[in-house]
N, C-alpha and C positions, 0 to 999 in steps of 0.2 A: 473723044475723051477730054474732059475738062482738065486744064493745067492747074495743079495745086497752087494755092496762094502762098507766096513767100514773103517773109518779114525779116529784114536785117536784124542781127543780134543787137539788142540794146547794150549800153556800155558795161553794165554789171555782168551780163551774160558773157560778153566777149572776154573780159578780163579773167573771169572764172574759167572759161574754156581754154585760154592760153596756159593756165597754170594747173591743170588737172594732174593728179598724182594717183597711181594705182594703190600706193601704200596707205594713203589716207583719203578715202573717197569723200567727195563733197556732197554728203547727204544731210538732209534735214529729216528728223524723226518726229512724228506725232503719235502719241499713244493715248487712246481714249478708252476708259473703263466704263462699262455699262452694267447695270444690275442684273440683266437677263440675257438669254440667248437670242441669236439672230437666225432667221431663215435664209439659207444659202441662195436659193434662186431669187427671192425677193430682194436681197441685198445686191446681188449682181445686177439685176434689172434696174434698181434705183440708182446705183452708182454709175451705170452706163448712161442713164438718162441725165444724170447730173453733169456728166462730161459734155453731153450734147448741149446742155443749157449754158455751159461756159466753154464755147468751142475753142477759145484761145489756148486751152490746156491740151487739146488734141494736136500735138506738134511733134516733129522730129527734126534733127539737123539735116538740112538738105545737102546732098553730095555736091562737090565742086572741084575744079582743077586746083593744083597747088598754087597757081598764080592769082587766084581769086582775091579780091580786095575786101570782101565781107564774108563772114559766116552768115547763113540765113536759116531761119526756121521755116519748115514746110508744114502747112496746116493740112490735116487729114480729115476725111469725113467720118472715119471709124477708127477705133484703136487697132494697132498692129498686133497686139498680144492680149491675152486674158489678164485683165488688171487685178481682179479680185481672186485671191486664193484663200484656202482654209487649211490651217495646220492641225495635225492630230493633237489632242489634249495630252497632258502629262505633267509631272511635277516640275520639269524644267522647260516646259513649252514657252512660257512667257519670256523667261530669261534668254532662251535661244532665239526667239523672234526679235527681241531687243538687240541682240548681237548682230543678227542679219541686217537690221535697219542701219547699223553703223558701218557694216563691212561691204554691202552689196548695193551700189548705186544703180538705179534703173538706167539702161543705156540711152544715150541721146539719139541713137539711130532708130529707136522704136517709139512710136507714139502710143500713149503719152508717157513722159518721163517720170511717172509716179506709179507706185504699187500699193495695193491695200491687202494686207494679210490679217486674217481673223484667227484668234486663238481663244476658244470658248467665247467669253463676252468681252474680249479686249480687241480693239481695232488698232493695227499698226500701219500708219501711212509712212512710206519711205519715198522721199522726194529727191530728185537730182537737183541740187541747189544751183547748178549752172542755168537751169531753165526756170525754176519756180522757188517761191519762198513759203514759209509756214502759214502766214495769214491768208494767202491766196488759196492754198489747198484746204485750209479749214473752211473757207467760204464754200468750196465745192462739196465738202463733206456735210456741211449744214444743209445744202440743197438736197443731197442724197438722203439725209435723215428725214426731211420733210416729205420727200417722195415715198420713202419706205413706211413711215409711221402715220402719214396723213395728218400730222399736227404742225401747227405754225412754228417755224424755226427762224422767224425774222430776228434780226439783231436787236438787242436792247439799245436804247438811246445812249449815246456816249455822254460822259459827265460834261456839264456845261461849265466852261471856263472862259473868262474874257480873253479876247484876242490879244496876243502879245506883240507890242511894237518892236521894231528892230532896235537892239541895244547891244553895246559891247559888254562882254563878260566882265564882271567886277572882280578885282583882287584875284586874278587868275595866274597860277604858276606858269612859267615860261615853257614853251614847247621845243626850245632849241636843244635841250639836253636829251640824250636817249633815255627812254623810260625804263623803269624796273622790269625785269623779266620774272616770271614765276620761278622760284627756286626749285631745282631738281629734287625730286623725292626718291622713290625706289622704283625706277622704270622696269618695264617688263621686257623680255627678250624679243618679242614679236612686234612688228609695227602695227599701225592702226589706231583706233580710238577705243577707250574704255568709258564707261558711264555709270553713274549712280543716280537713282531717282528717289525722292523722299517727299513726304507730306508733312507740312508744318502749319502752325496757326498763322493766320494773316497778321502781319505786324499792326499793332494798335497805333492809331494816329489821332491825337486829340482834335476835336472839332475846332475848325478855324486855324489849324496849323499853317504856317507859311510854306510848307513843303508837301509834296505828294508822296504816296506810297512808293512810286518809282524813285524819287530822291532818297527815300529811306533805304530802299534796296541797293541803290548806288553806294551809299555810305557803308552799309553792311558788307558789301563786296569789297570795298577798299580796305576796311578795317580787317577783314578776314585775310586778305592777301598780304597786308603789311605784317600782321601777326605771323603768318606762315613764313614769310621771308626772314623775319627776325629769328624765329626758331631755327632756321636753316643757315644762319650766319651770313646772309646776303647783305652787302653794303647798302645803306639806305639810298634810294633814288626816287625821283618823282614817279607816281603811278599815273597811267593814262588808261581810262576804261572806255572802250568803244560802245556806243549806244545807238541802236537802230531807231529811227524815227519814221513812223508810218502815218501818212496823212490821208490814206485812201478811205473812201466810204466802205461800210461793211455790208451793204445791201447787194442786190443782184447786179448793180452797175459797177461793182468793184473790179478794177483792172486786174487781170490774171497775169502773173509773171513775178519778177523781182522788183518790188515796188518801194522798198525802204531806202532812206538815205542814212548815211553814217556820220555821227559826230563823236568827238573825243572829249571826255570830261577829265580834267587833270586834277591831281592832288599832290601837294608838296609833302615831303617826308615829315616836316614839323607838324603838319595838320593831323597826322595820323598817330603821333606819339602822345599818349595821354590827352586826347582831345577833349575840349568842352563840347559835348555832343549837340546841344541846341544850336550853338554857333556854327558847327560843322554842317549840320542839316540845313540851316538857313543859307549858308554860303553855297552849298551844293545846289539848292533849289534855284538860287540866283544864276548860277552857271548854266544849269540845264535849260532854264527858260531862255537865257540869252542865246545859247547855242541852237536851240530849236527855232528861234526867230531869224537866224541868219540864212539868207538865200544861198544855197550851195548845191552844186551837182551831187548826184548820189555818191560817187567815190572821189569827188574833188576835181579840180580843173586839169590836173595832170593826166588822170585816167581818160578824160574826154579827149585830150590831145593824142594819147597813145592809140585810141580806138578810131581816130579819123582815118579814112581810107587812102592814106598817102603812100602806102606800100602794100604788097601782098600780105595776107594774114600770116603766112609762115614767117616772114621777116619780122613783122610786128610782134608775133608771139615770142620769138627768141629775144627781142629787145625787152619785152614786158617781163619775161622770166629773169633776165639779167638785172633789170632795175629792181625787181622785187627782192632778189637776193641781196643786192647792195643796200636796200632800204630796211632790211630785216632788223638791224639794231634800233630803228626808230618806230617799229611796229608797236602798237599799243600793248599794254600789259595783258589785258584780257578783254573779252566781249561780254557785256551784260545785256541780254535780250529779255526785256520784261514785256510779255504779251499782255499783261494786265488781266482784268476780269474777262473771261471768255464771253464774247458778246452774244453767242448763240446758245439756245437751250440744248442743242444736240439731243433732241428728244426723238427716239426711234419708235415711239408708240407703246402700246399697253404691255407687251411681253418683254421687249428689250429694255424699255425705260429710257430715262434721261441720264446723260453722263454725270458721274459723280467725281471723276478725276480725269484731268487732261495734262499730259506732259509734252513738252517740246524739247528738242536739243538741236544745237547748231554745230557745224563742223568745228573741230579743235586741232587744226594743223599747227605745226611749229611755223614761226617762232613764238606765237602766243602759247599754244599748247594747252589752253584751258578756256572753256566757255561756260558761262553761267546763264541758264534760261529759267525764267519764272512765269507762272500763270496762276490764276485763281479760279476755282470752280467750287460751287457748293460751300462757300465760306471758308475754304482752305487754300493755303499757298502750296503749289506743286513746283518743287525745285528739281532741276536736272543739272548735275555737274558732269561735263564731258571733257575728256582729256586725251592728249596724245600719249600713247603708251611708251614712247621714247622719253617722256618727261616724268610721268607719274604712274603709280600702280594703284590697285584697289584699296589698299590700306591708306594711301595718301588721300584718295577720294573720300573715304570715310572720315578722316581727320578734318579735311576741309569742310565737310558737311557739319561736323560738330562745331567747328569755329563759326560757321555761318549762323547756326542756330544760337550760339552764345551771343553773338553780336546783334542778332535779331532781338533777343530779350534785353540786351543792354540798351539799345536805342529806344525800346519801349519804356524802360524804367526811368530814363532821364529826359524823355521828350515831354 
């Protein structure tokens, strides 16, 4: 019998594994809407073949003694469980599948740590974020779409932008002060995450603008949260917004796993009070370009040191959790994950058709308590707001959506 291949946990996976909580599972949710129905047996066959074409996704956490120095992934030849399931249709079926994607993380002990649930013509991918991220699983789904429908699902060419030299961020607010927290709204009595998804027009950006749509979304998010906090009487503090940066290719060579690095974009309180929007957009673009150009480990140098095998994982896990609690006041205000234009057609053939809406959402644990995820498909912006129910309730999510839409139109009108 062949011994399974084992791979040590990368830094991101290990830090996430140390800090798992049952109350707020670390799931990434991807929701794909198609115009037509899918054949059950064909989809199961196509998705299984897609897993085999990206074998790094066929993994589970390898067992080990308490004194082991590393967590390890164990690669498997076949899935341990049925990955694709079909839920019965009904008026609440989509809403209930969405709730399951937030509440039930695929266990790390079973390969692969991802599940695909189908409700009518909607696909729900639920990913255990300790093992994988959204762009990697979207690559696998694009492969499944091509196998299912027989149509080319190669990624579109990314926008051509000149390479950015290393530069220091200009006129950047200091990071020494603890950033603002999202002000508490009307929390719910039960723990876990809530979510709202909506479709909006893509923000207009004049040709030749010195900023990208991502910079525009960053400013919209900052203005939304500054407005929310003012309404709730919070003392003005600097905002810091975490932004994932993903440099991986989108073709079949894309590494599968957690492949983004995180940077933090700061905003001073004065910048968000009656701002001159063209100047704010320009400064934000300068900051994001500078931050993207900085060479930096995925979670910073501190995480790299914490995950070095200088002690058993149990000891390092306890230290990591203690340090995370101590660093909570310095955690960024929120996370904005802009997937951008979905690079794949996600075309499942003649009957099922091509995706016309794709939503993502990232975990929203405290102390952030709120994440903003955006993607664009078929010329529309698909926004997901996800929050910790100990911080916000459904009415709060609806109000934040309205504020986001207001500032989307505001930045268009003045850009």
